[in-house]
C-alpha positions as CSV (number, residue, x, y, z in Angstrom):
1,M,17.6,11.8,7.4
2,S,14.8,12.3,4.9
3,G,12.1,10.5,3.1
4,A,10.2,10.9,-0.2
5,T,6.9,10.2,-1.7
6,G,6.6,8.5,-5.1
7,D,9.0,5.6,-5.9
8,P,9.8,4.2,-2.5
9,A,13.0,2.5,-3.6
10,G,14.5,5.2,-5.7
11,A,15.5,2.5,-8.2
12,G,16.4,3.4,-11.7
13,H,16.5,7.1,-11.1
14,A,17.3,9.5,-8.3
15,A,14.4,9.9,-5.8
16,A,12.9,13.3,-5.4
17,P,14.1,15.0,-2.2
18,G,11.5,14.8,0.6
19,H,11.0,15.9,4.2
20,V,8.9,13.0,5.5
21,Y,10.2,9.5,6.2
22,G,8.8,6.3,7.6
23,P,6.9,5.3,9.5
24,V,10.0,3.8,11.2
25,P,10.1,1.7,14.4
26,S,11.3,3.8,17.3
27,R,12.2,2.6,20.8
28,R,10.7,5.7,22.3
29,L,7.7,6.4,20.0
30,G,6.5,3.2,18.5
31,Q,5.8,3.6,14.8
32,S,6.9,7.2,14.1
33,L,6.4,9.2,10.9
34,G,9.4,11.4,10.8
35,V,9.6,15.0,9.5
36,D,13.0,16.4,8.7
37,L,13.1,20.2,9.0
38,V,16.8,21.2,8.6
39,P,19.5,20.1,6.2
40,F,22.1,17.5,7.2
41,K,23.7,18.3,9.6
42,V,22.7,21.7,10.8
43,C,22.8,21.8,14.6
44,S,23.6,23.9,17.7
45,Y,25.7,21.0,19.0
46,D,28.4,18.7,17.7
47,C,27.9,15.9,20.1
48,V,30.7,13.3,20.4
49,Y,28.2,10.5,20.5
50,C,26.0,11.5,17.5
51,Q,25.2,8.6,15.2
52,L,25.0,11.0,12.2
53,G,28.6,12.1,12.5
54,R,30.1,15.5,12.8
55,T,28.0,18.7,12.6
56,T,28.6,20.4,9.2
57,R,27.1,23.7,10.2
58,K,27.0,24.7,13.9
59,T,24.6,27.6,14.4
60,L,22.1,29.3,16.7
61,T,20.4,31.2,13.9
62,R,16.8,30.1,13.2
63,E,15.9,30.0,9.5
64,L,13.2,28.9,7.1
65,F,15.2,25.9,5.9
66,V,12.2,24.1,4.2
67,P,8.8,25.6,3.2
68,V,6.0,24.8,5.6
69,D,3.4,24.3,2.9
70,A,5.6,21.8,1.1
71,V,6.2,19.8,4.3
72,L,2.5,19.8,5.2
73,A,1.5,18.7,1.6
74,E,3.9,15.8,1.7
75,L,2.9,14.8,5.2
76,G,-0.8,14.9,4.2
77,E,-0.1,12.5,1.3
78,R,1.8,10.1,3.6
79,L,-1.0,10.2,6.2
80,E,-3.7,9.6,3.6
81,G,-1.8,6.8,1.8
82,G,-0.2,4.9,4.6
83,P,-0.8,3.2,7.9
84,R,-1.6,5.4,10.9
85,P,1.6,6.1,12.9
86,D,1.7,6.3,16.7
87,F,3.4,9.7,16.5
88,I,4.5,12.3,14.0
89,G,8.1,13.0,15.1
90,L,9.8,16.3,14.2
91,A,13.5,15.3,14.3
92,G,15.7,14.1,11.4
93,S,19.2,15.2,10.5
94,G,19.7,18.3,12.6
95,E,18.1,20.4,15.4
96,P,14.4,21.0,14.5
97,T,14.0,24.1,16.7
98,L,16.4,25.9,14.3
99,H,13.4,26.0,11.9
100,A,12.1,29.5,12.2
101,H,8.4,28.5,11.4
102,L,8.3,25.5,13.7
103,G,5.2,26.7,15.5
104,E,3.3,27.3,12.2
105,L,4.2,23.8,11.1
106,I,3.0,22.2,14.4
107,D,-0.2,24.1,14.1
108,G,-0.6,22.9,10.5
109,I,-0.1,19.3,11.5
110,K,-2.6,19.6,14.4
111,G,-5.1,21.0,11.9
112,M,-4.9,18.0,9.6
113,T,-4.7,15.0,11.9
114,D,-5.2,13.9,15.5
115,V,-2.0,11.8,15.5
116,P,0.1,13.2,18.4
117,V,3.1,15.4,17.5
118,A,6.5,14.8,19.2
119,V,9.5,17.1,18.9
120,L,12.9,15.5,19.5
121,T,15.3,18.4,20.4
122,N,18.6,18.8,22.1
123,G,17.0,21.6,24.2
124,S,19.6,24.1,23.4
125,L,17.3,26.9,22.3
126,L,14.6,26.7,24.9
127,W,15.9,29.9,26.5
128,L,14.4,31.7,23.6
129,P,10.8,32.8,24.2
130,E,9.9,32.3,20.5
131,V,11.1,28.7,20.6
132,R,9.0,27.9,23.7
133,A,6.0,29.5,22.0
134,A,6.6,27.4,18.9
135,L,6.6,24.2,20.9
136,A,3.5,25.2,22.9
137,H,1.0,23.1,20.8
138,A,3.1,19.9,20.6
139,D,1.8,16.9,22.4
140,L,5.3,15.7,23.5
141,V,8.7,17.3,23.7
142,M,11.8,15.2,24.2
143,P,14.7,17.4,25.1
144,S,18.2,16.2,26.2
145,L,20.5,16.9,29.1
146,D,23.8,15.0,28.9
147,A,25.9,16.7,31.6
148,G,25.7,18.2,35.1
149,T,28.5,20.7,34.7
150,S,29.7,23.2,32.2
151,S,33.0,21.4,31.6
152,R,31.3,18.1,30.8
153,F,28.7,19.9,28.7
154,V,31.4,21.4,26.5
155,R,33.2,18.0,26.3
156,V,30.2,15.9,25.4
157,N,27.9,18.3,23.4
158,R,30.5,20.7,21.9
159,P,28.0,23.5,21.8
160,H,28.0,26.7,19.7
161,A,30.5,29.1,21.2
162,D,27.7,31.6,22.1
163,L,25.7,29.1,24.1
164,S,26.5,28.6,27.8
165,F,25.6,25.7,30.0
166,E,23.7,27.9,32.4
167,Q,21.7,29.4,29.5
168,M,20.8,25.9,28.3
169,V,19.8,24.7,31.7
170,E,17.7,27.8,32.5
171,G,15.9,27.3,29.2
172,L,15.0,23.7,30.1
173,V,13.8,24.7,33.5
174,T,11.7,27.6,32.2
175,F,10.2,25.5,29.4
176,S,9.3,22.6,31.6
177,H,7.2,24.7,33.9
178,G,5.4,26.5,31.1
179,F,4.6,23.6,28.7
180,A,1.3,21.9,29.0
181,G,2.1,18.7,27.2
182,Q,4.3,15.7,28.1
183,I,8.1,16.1,28.6
184,W,10.4,13.1,28.3
185,L,13.9,14.1,29.2
186,E,16.7,12.0,27.6
187,V,20.0,11.7,29.5
188,L,22.7,10.0,27.5
189,L,25.7,8.9,29.5
190,L,29.2,8.1,28.3
191,A,31.5,5.7,30.0
192,G,34.4,7.3,31.7
193,I,33.0,10.8,31.1
194,T,29.5,11.3,32.6
195,D,28.8,7.9,34.2
196,S,30.2,8.6,37.7
197,V,27.8,8.8,40.6
198,E,28.9,12.3,41.3
199,E,28.1,13.5,37.7
200,V,24.8,11.8,37.6
201,E,23.9,13.3,41.0
202,R,24.6,16.7,39.5
203,I,22.4,15.9,36.5
204,A,19.7,14.7,38.9
205,A,19.9,17.9,40.9
206,L,19.1,19.9,37.7
207,V,16.3,17.5,36.8
208,A,14.8,18.2,40.3
209,R,14.4,21.8,39.2
210,M,12.3,20.8,36.2
211,R,8.8,19.5,35.6
212,V,9.3,16.4,33.5
213,D,7.0,13.3,33.2
214,R,9.9,10.9,32.8
215,V,13.7,10.7,32.4
216,Q,14.9,8.3,29.8
217,L,18.5,7.1,30.4
218,N,20.5,6.2,27.3
219,T,24.0,5.5,26.1
220,V,25.8,4.9,22.9
221,S,24.4,2.0,20.8
222,R,25.4,3.0,17.2
223,P,28.7,4.1,15.8
224,P,29.4,7.6,17.2
225,A,31.0,10.7,15.8
226,E,34.0,10.1,18.0
227,S,35.6,6.7,18.9
228,S,36.1,8.1,22.5
229,A,32.3,8.0,23.1
230,L,31.9,4.7,24.8
231,A,28.7,2.9,26.0
232,V,27.9,2.5,29.7
233,P,27.1,-1.1,30.6
234,A,23.4,-1.9,31.1
235,D,23.9,-2.9,34.8
236,D,25.5,0.5,35.5
237,L,22.7,2.3,33.8
238,E,20.1,0.5,35.9
239,R,22.0,1.4,39.0
240,L,22.4,5.1,38.0
241,S,18.8,5.4,37.1
242,R,17.9,5.1,40.7
243,L,19.6,8.5,41.4
244,M,17.0,10.4,39.4
245,P,14.4,12.3,41.4
246,C,11.4,11.2,39.2
247,R,10.3,8.3,37.1
248,C,13.3,7.0,35.1
249,E,13.5,4.3,32.5
250,V,16.6,2.9,30.8
251,I,16.0,2.9,27.0
252,A,19.5,2.0,25.8
253,E,19.7,-1.0,23.5
254,G,22.5,-2.4,25.6
255,S,26.0,-3.6,24.8
256,R,26.4,-6.5,22.4
257,P,29.7,-8.3,22.5
258,G,31.4,-9.4,19.4
259,G,29.8,-6.8,17.2
260,A,26.5,-8.6,16.8
261,A,23.7,-6.6,15.3
262,S,21.2,-5.0,17.6
263,P,17.5,-6.0,17.3
264,A,17.0,-2.6,15.6
265,G,19.9,-3.3,13.3
266,E,18.6,-6.8,12.4
267,A,15.2,-5.3,11.7
268,A,16.8,-2.7,9.4
269,R,18.7,-5.4,7.5
270,A,15.5,-7.4,7.1
271,R,13.7,-4.4,5.7
272,I,16.6,-3.8,3.2
273,V,16.5,-7.4,2.1
274,A,12.7,-7.3,1.6
275,L,13.1,-4.2,-0.5
276,L,15.8,-5.6,-2.6
277,R,13.8,-8.7,-3.2
278,R,11.3,-6.5,-5.0
279,R,13.8,-4.5,-7.1
280,P,17.5,-3.5,-7.2
281,C,18.1,-0.1,-5.5
282,T,20.9,2.4,-4.9
283,S,22.0,3.0,-1.4
284,D,20.5,6.4,-1.5
285,G,17.2,4.9,-2.7
286,I,17.2,2.5,0.2
287,A,17.9,5.3,2.6
288,V,15.0,7.5,1.3
289,G,12.6,4.6,0.9
290,L,13.1,3.2,4.4
291,G,13.9,6.4,6.3
292,L,17.4,5.3,7.3
293,H,20.5,7.4,7.5
294,P,22.7,6.8,4.4
295,N,25.7,5.8,6.6
296,E,23.6,3.2,8.4
297,V,22.4,1.8,5.0
298,L,26.0,1.5,3.8
299,K,27.0,-0.3,7.0
300,H,24.2,-2.8,6.5
301,L,24.9,-3.3,2.8
302,D,28.6,-4.0,3.6
303,A,27.5,-6.7,6.1
304,L,25.0,-8.2,3.7
305,E,27.5,-8.2,0.8
306,A,30.1,-9.9,3.0
307,A,27.6,-12.5,4.0
308,G,26.9,-13.2,0.3
309,A,23.2,-12.0,0.6
310,V,23.5,-9.1,-1.8
311,Q,25.7,-8.0,-4.7
312,A,26.6,-4.6,-6.1
313,V,26.0,-4.0,-9.8
314,R,27.2,-0.9,-11.6
315,R,25.0,0.7,-14.2
316,G,26.6,3.7,-15.7
317,E,27.5,6.1,-12.9
318,A,25.2,4.5,-10.4
319,V,25.8,1.4,-8.2
320,F,22.7,-0.7,-7.5
321,Y,22.3,-3.4,-4.9
322,A,20.4,-6.6,-5.6
323,I,19.7,-9.9,-4.0
324,R,22.4,-12.5,-4.9
325,R,20.6,-15.3,-6.7
326,S,21.9,-18.8,-6.5
327,S,23.1,-20.2,-9.8
């Protein structure tokens, strides 16, 4: 997921590639200005539930994927020209701790603004001292723990072959006791796989070894990478949340029978319609301008087109979407 400065709609020409997107509404962070640090979809996991789809490059090798100076310059322009966000979120379309100069970037952000910095990570590289050091100056780190056993870890997260469950857990434990900021641990449960009392109790026992400020219980709410990744009902999540040894909140959007759009989905469609009222845009232009994933944009455009709200118009090789005007 990425954003761009300049033409917010990308209409009429391809938008310049960017690393900053939003601010976008986030259930966990309020209005979050996102920073994308790795190409789509470079990750150490290939989670069955990932809303971005399958991992295209699974790796544990940290690299300088994007230049720190370019990211800081773009971020500075966004902060100067837009509303103040609640957080600057380092996340996007891959695993941000794979960026080799993450610490330098966080320090650069802290030097230009007092907006708190949050890092959304799968937690897989916290066993590396250099990753723990890179995260040291963040205000909030939001790692994940989706399984209580090695077999479930492999089934749900499909990690890189050189990463073990024990290694990942020890990294989380070590980091949690050495980090001075806030830690919000996300636990995403899947129906029929990790939603049993026994499995959640195993996860809770691992959480008890950590110093975390809160656990955030989640489940599938958007189309996942694999159709076998099913949502846990809201009532079950509430019941299972009571097994955690510390403060635990359910953050899942909840199941919506009949395929109705979620509040977040309805908000995204409203933003797309508002943008198209101003000018026709390509789907890529909408994704860049609104900080949405391209697949999510196409899903909303299909629904809007089926409802007769928008129409597709081809201009040369490009397909633009526009509000359907009544004749």
